[in-house]
N, C-alpha and C positions, 0 to 999 in steps of 0.2 A: 251711144245714143241710137234709138231706133230710127230708121229712115221713114220717109212718107209711105213708100211702098210696103215696108214692113208693117207699119201701123194699119194701112188699109187691109192687109191680109189678116192681121190680128182681129180687127173690129168688124169684119164683114163675113163671119163664118156662115156658110150655107149648110145648115144641118139637114135640110131636105135632100141633099145630094149624098148623104151618108147612109147608104143602104147595105153595102157589104164591107167587112173589114179589109184594110189593106195589109194588115199583119194579124195572124192569129196563132198563138202559142198554146197548145192544148196538151191533154193527157194527164190523168191522175197517176201519182206515184211518188217515190222518194228519191229518184234521180235528181241531179242538180237542176235540170231544165224543167222538171215536172212540177205541176201545182196540184194541191189536194185541198179542196175547199178554200180557195183564195177569198179574201175579204177586202179590206181597205186598200186603196191605191193612192199614191201621191207622186209628184214629179219634182225633181230638182231642176228648176228652170235655168240655172246657170250651165248645166251640162246636158239637160233633157233626159237624164237617167230616170228610170221608172222604178219605184219601190212598191212591192206588193207584199201584203201580209198573207203568208202561206199558212193558214190556220192549222190544218191537221198535221203539217210537217213541222210545226212549232218553230218557224223561222221567218225572216224577211228575205225575199229574193230581189235582186237588183238586175234590171234589164237595161240595155242601151236603147236609144230612140228607135231602133229597128227591130226591137223585140228579141235581141240576142242576150242570153243569160250571161251575166258578168261574174257575180258571186252571191253568196248567201251569208247570213249571220244570225246568231241567236239560238241555235240548236246545240251549242256546246254546253258542257256542264258548268256549274258555278252560279254566282249571284245573277248573272246576266242571262241565264237560260230562260227562254220564252215558253209560255204556256198559252196556246191558242191566241196568237196576236190578232188584233182586229183593226183598230183605228191607227192611222199614221199622220204625223205632221212634221214637216221639215221646218226647223227653226234655225235659220242661217247655216251654221256649220255642224248642226246635229239633227238627229231625228228622234222624236218621241213616239212611243208605241204603247197603246193600251192593250191589256191582255186579261185572260180569264181569272187570274188569281188576284184581282182587285188591286192592281198597282200599275204604275207607268214606268217604262224602261227608257233610259236616256242613253243613246248611242251616238258616236261619231258617224258621219255619213259613210266612212270606209268600213263600218261594222265593228269598231272597237267599243266595248262596253265602257260607260262612264259611271252611271249610278242608277239606283232603284228609288222611285219616288212614291211615297204613300203606303198605305196598308188597308186591310179590310175594315169597314166600319161606316159610321154615319157622321163622324165629327169632321173637324178641319183636316184637310189633307188625308182623308180616309175616303174609300170608294167602295161601292157595291155595283159590280158590272160596269166599269168604265168602257165607253165606246168611242164615238167620234171625238176628235180634238183638233184644235187649230191654233195658229200663232199670229199675234199682232205685230206686224213689221214696225209699227210706229213706236212701240214702247217695250217690245220683247215679252209681253204677257202671253200666257197660254190659257186657252179656254178648253175645259174638259167636260164632256157629257157624262155625268154620274147617273147612269140609267135608272137603277132601282131606287136610288135616293131622290129621284125626280128633281134634279137641280143641275146647274152649271157651276163648276168651281173655276175660279180664276186664280192662276198662280203668277207670281212676279217673275221677272226675267231671271232671277236667281233660283226659280222653281220652288219658292216658298209660298205658303198660303196667303192670298190677299183678300178675297171675298167670295161670296156665292150668291146665286139668285135663281129665281124660277120656281121655287117650291110651291107657290100659290097658284101657278098657272100651267106648269109643264106636267106631262104624264109620260114618263119614260123617254127622255130625250135620246135620240139616236146619233145625230151628227150636228156639227156647228160650223159656220163659216162667217167671215167678217167682210164688210165693205166699209168705205169711209163713213157712210151714214148709219148703218145698222148692223146688229148682230142677228144673223139668221139661224134659227134652230129648227131642225126637223125632229118630230117626235110622234108618239103613238096616238095622240089626241085627234080630234076631228073638229075644226080643221087642223092640219098636221104641220104647217110651216108657220112659225112665229117670228115676227120682227121685233126686236128690242132696240131701243136707243141706248146710247152709252151712259145714260143715267140709270140703266137697267130697268126701264119701264117698258111694258108692252106697248108697241105702236100699232101693230096690225097682226091679225091671224088670217091665213089664207090657205087655199088648196084643200078641197074636201076629200075625204076618204069614202069609198063606196063602189058601186058598180058603174058601168059606162066608162067615161073618160077619166074618172077620178082615180086617185091612188087607192090601192087595195092593201099593200103591205110595203110601204116605202122603207128603204134601208140606208142608202147613202145619197149625198147630193154634192154638187159643186156649182160654182158661179163663175162664168167666163168673164173676159175683159170688157164685155158690153153689158154686164149684169143680167145676162140670160141665166136662168136657173135650170139645171139638169138634174132630174131625180130618178134614181133607179128604183124599180118596183118589182120585187122578187116574185110576187104572186101573179100579177098580170103579165109579167115577162116583157115589159116595155120600159124604155127610157122616155120619160116625159120631159119635154122642153118648154119652158115658159119664158116669155120675154120679160123685160124689166118692168112692164106694167102688170105682170102676173097673168097674162093671157096665154093659154096653151097654143103654141105655134107649130109643134111637130111632135111626133113620137116615133121611136125606133124600136122595132120588135127584136128582142134578143133574149135567148133562154137564160132565165135565172141570174140576172145581173145583180151584182153586189156593189163593189167599189167603183168609183168613177172620178176622173179628173180630166181637165182640158189643158193642153200645153200651149205655149206661146205662139204656135203655128196654127192653132185652132183645131188640132187633132184631138179626138175624144178617145181617152184611154178607159177601157171598161174591163173589169174582171168579173168572171162568172163562176159561181160555185155549184152549179148544177152538174149534170152528167158530163159536160165537156171540160170543166175545170180549166178555163181559158183565160188568157190575157189577149184582149182584142184592141187593135188600134184602127180607128175609123178616120 
């Protein structure tokens, strides 16, 4: 059980103090520690290990909480071979990975391949450019952004098709996250962040795209333990941070940010696929 001091640390993150990364792992290449166009990032909160989709190296790389490389997986031959991995979601003792050949890969957290889910298409358990995905701790269901099909598919805890939604409202969904109250979906529309209730009905659409402080090209987002929303914007080169009332409270300049996650200590994990090809910890 978390102590009072731990909870205070978790729920009082001062994002305005996060100016320079405390850890930065850089350099493009194919060596174990190198990243080449990293995309999605997620954290195993039980170990604080950081999983990064290393898109051009066709694998997922796993770093410890200090940014030290531990191992990689997915670039071996066979059914589990990755093809430009993008979105990541840890589902208890496994990790699901979306990738370019229109399917989802199911791995153990230690990198052992389990199964391939779905195929290209527009039907049930079929995908066209799947991107962000997330896991519902309460019932084991998985939500997947089916980008080009303009929908979210929901899979059961057994990873079979359950239902879909969003075709009448979404325009190329990019990433999805869950809170107790809402399903948050980031997509290419304007406004670009949509809140659905668990009856799969739109509750609110927020955050405009455009010039100034608005989003230009949002990519990934995460929600911290205080329901602050952090959105990476590749084109403007900022991380935009909104509070639980959806007001912009801060922004962090960082080149070409893509994946983002916040750990239980309030540290912001950011990967960048620009010239630096970095994993940064703020």
